[in-house]
C-alpha positions as CSV (number, residue, x, y, z in Angstrom):
1,X,-16.2,12.2,7.1
2,X,-18.1,12.9,4.0
3,X,-18.3,16.8,3.1
4,X,-22.2,16.9,4.4
5,X,-21.6,15.4,7.7
6,X,-18.4,18.4,8.0
7,X,-21.0,20.9,7.2
8,X,-23.0,19.4,9.5
9,X,-20.7,19.2,12.4
10,X,-19.3,22.8,11.8
11,X,-22.2,24.4,11.6
12,X,-23.6,22.6,15.1
13,X,-20.6,23.4,17.2
14,X,-20.7,27.4,15.0
15,X,-20.9,30.1,18.1
16,X,-21.2,33.2,15.6
17,X,-22.5,36.2,18.2
18,X,-25.8,36.8,17.2
19,X,-26.3,34.1,14.7
20,X,-27.7,31.3,16.1
21,X,-31.5,31.7,14.6
22,X,-29.2,31.7,10.9
23,X,-27.2,28.2,11.8
24,X,-30.5,26.9,12.8
25,X,-31.7,27.6,9.0
26,X,-28.2,26.4,7.8
27,X,-29.1,23.2,9.5
28,X,-32.2,22.4,8.6
29,X,-31.8,23.7,4.6
30,X,-29.2,20.7,5.2
31,X,-31.5,18.4,6.9
32,X,-34.0,18.8,4.1
33,X,-31.4,18.4,0.7
34,X,-29.2,15.6,0.4
35,X,-27.7,17.8,-2.0
36,X,-27.4,21.0,0.3
37,X,-23.8,21.1,-0.7
38,X,-24.0,21.5,-4.0
39,X,-24.3,23.9,-6.6
40,X,-27.0,21.9,-8.5
41,X,-29.3,22.0,-5.3
42,X,-31.8,24.6,-6.6
43,X,-33.3,25.3,-3.3
44,X,-29.7,26.9,-2.5
45,X,-26.4,25.6,-1.7
46,X,-23.8,25.9,1.3
47,X,-20.9,28.0,-0.1
48,X,-17.6,28.7,1.8
49,X,-15.5,32.0,1.5
50,X,-12.8,33.3,3.4
51,X,-11.4,37.2,3.5
52,X,-8.0,37.3,3.5
53,X,-6.0,39.6,5.8
54,X,-2.7,41.1,6.7
55,X,-3.3,42.4,10.1
56,X,0.7,43.6,10.3
57,X,-0.4,46.0,7.2
58,X,-4.1,46.6,8.8
59,X,-5.7,45.5,5.0
60,X,-7.6,42.7,3.2
61,X,-7.8,41.4,0.0
62,X,-10.5,42.0,-1.9
63,X,-11.7,40.5,-5.5
64,X,-13.9,42.2,-8.0
65,X,-16.2,39.8,-8.6
66,X,-16.1,39.4,-12.6
67,X,-20.1,38.3,-12.7
68,X,-21.1,40.8,-9.9
69,X,-18.9,43.4,-10.2
70,X,-18.6,43.8,-6.8
71,X,-15.8,43.9,-4.5
72,X,-16.3,40.8,-2.4
73,X,-13.9,38.1,-0.2
74,X,-12.6,34.8,-1.9
75,X,-14.7,31.7,-2.4
76,X,-17.1,29.8,-4.3
77,X,-18.7,26.8,-4.7
78,X,-17.8,23.3,-2.6
79,X,-15.9,20.8,-5.2
80,X,-15.9,16.6,-4.7
81,X,-13.0,16.9,-3.9
82,X,-13.2,19.2,-0.7
83,X,-12.7,17.5,2.1
84,X,-13.9,19.8,4.4
85,X,-15.4,23.1,4.6
86,X,-12.4,24.7,5.8
87,X,-10.0,22.7,2.9
88,X,-12.7,24.5,0.6
89,X,-12.9,28.0,2.1
90,X,-8.6,27.7,2.0
91,X,-8.6,26.6,-1.7
92,X,-11.0,29.1,-2.8
93,X,-9.1,31.6,-0.8
94,X,-5.6,30.2,-2.6
95,X,-7.0,30.0,-6.1
96,X,-8.4,33.7,-6.1
97,X,-6.0,35.2,-4.4
98,X,-3.0,33.7,-6.2
99,X,-1.5,33.6,-2.5
100,X,0.6,30.4,-1.4
101,X,0.7,29.9,2.0
102,X,-2.4,31.5,3.4
103,X,-3.4,29.7,7.0
104,X,-6.7,29.8,8.6
105,X,-7.6,32.4,11.6
106,X,-7.9,29.8,14.6
107,X,-11.3,29.2,16.0
108,X,-13.4,28.1,12.8
109,X,-15.7,29.9,10.7
110,X,-16.2,34.0,11.3
111,X,-19.7,34.4,10.2
112,X,-22.6,33.0,8.1
113,X,-24.2,34.9,5.8
114,X,-27.3,33.9,3.8
115,X,-27.7,35.8,0.7
116,X,-29.6,35.7,-2.1
117,X,-28.4,34.6,-6.1
118,X,-30.5,34.5,-9.5
119,X,-32.8,31.5,-10.0
120,X,-32.9,28.2,-10.4
121,X,-30.6,28.2,-7.3
122,X,-32.0,30.6,-5.4
123,X,-29.9,31.1,-2.1
124,X,-26.3,31.1,-0.8
125,X,-25.5,29.4,2.7
126,X,-22.1,31.1,2.8
127,X,-19.8,30.3,5.8
128,X,-17.3,32.7,6.2
129,X,-13.5,32.0,7.8
130,X,-10.4,34.2,7.5
131,X,-6.9,33.4,6.3
132,X,-3.8,35.0,7.4
133,X,-1.9,36.1,4.3
134,X,2.1,35.5,4.9
135,X,4.3,38.1,4.9
136,X,5.8,39.7,1.5
137,X,2.9,37.7,-0.5
138,X,2.3,38.6,-3.9
139,X,-1.1,38.3,-5.3
140,X,-2.5,37.3,-8.8
141,X,-5.9,37.8,-11.0
142,X,-7.8,34.7,-11.5
143,X,-10.0,33.6,-14.3
144,X,-13.1,34.6,-11.7
145,X,-12.1,38.2,-11.0
146,X,-11.7,41.4,-13.0
147,X,-9.0,42.7,-10.5
148,X,-7.4,41.5,-6.7
149,X,-6.7,44.6,-5.1
150,X,-5.3,45.2,-0.7
151,X,-7.7,47.9,0.9
152,X,-7.1,48.8,4.1
153,X,-9.6,48.2,7.1
154,X,-10.8,52.1,7.3
155,X,-11.7,51.8,3.2
156,X,-13.6,48.7,3.0
157,X,-17.1,50.3,3.5
158,X,-16.7,52.3,0.9
159,X,-16.1,49.8,-1.6
160,X,-17.5,46.8,-0.3
161,X,-21.3,45.6,0.8
162,X,-22.2,45.3,4.4
163,X,-21.5,41.6,4.1
164,X,-18.1,42.2,3.7
165,X,-18.0,44.8,6.3
166,X,-19.8,42.9,9.1
167,X,-17.3,39.9,8.0
168,X,-14.1,42.4,8.5
169,X,-15.4,43.3,11.6
170,X,-16.4,40.0,13.0
171,X,-12.3,39.3,11.8
172,X,-10.8,42.3,13.6
173,X,-12.6,40.9,17.0
174,X,-11.2,37.8,16.6
175,X,-7.5,38.9,16.3
């Protein structure tokens, strides 16, 4: 199965609360753009991200994005070697956190978040997952980050935007 086919299947089975219209927007985008998985698609492209969570200590790991200068979940563009959205999200989380042994929170994506980005690409159709950090996980700052830091759940609204806050809320509801 191609990454494109996997994305369509993931989206068709996604049951995010109150996100049916957004899910359909993603599916319509992919139906209209065979290249809608790739950064080169100027109408926008699907991305995969993951919130790294440590429920035992009530905290999440966020990255201070180098270009955007914002605290965000780990994530980014799909790559030709990615076999699924899940694999892309896990790869991005591992690369950007430096943590080996992350495991996906069961149940598929947690949320969808479509947000504008500068031209020429225009939109990110982000499929958001959550991953659990192993006990004693040690993180590292990647080339894509200015910093990587653990934040207690209650501090996230003070440092991150609404998208990250909603992702954390949806993740905690699933735990």
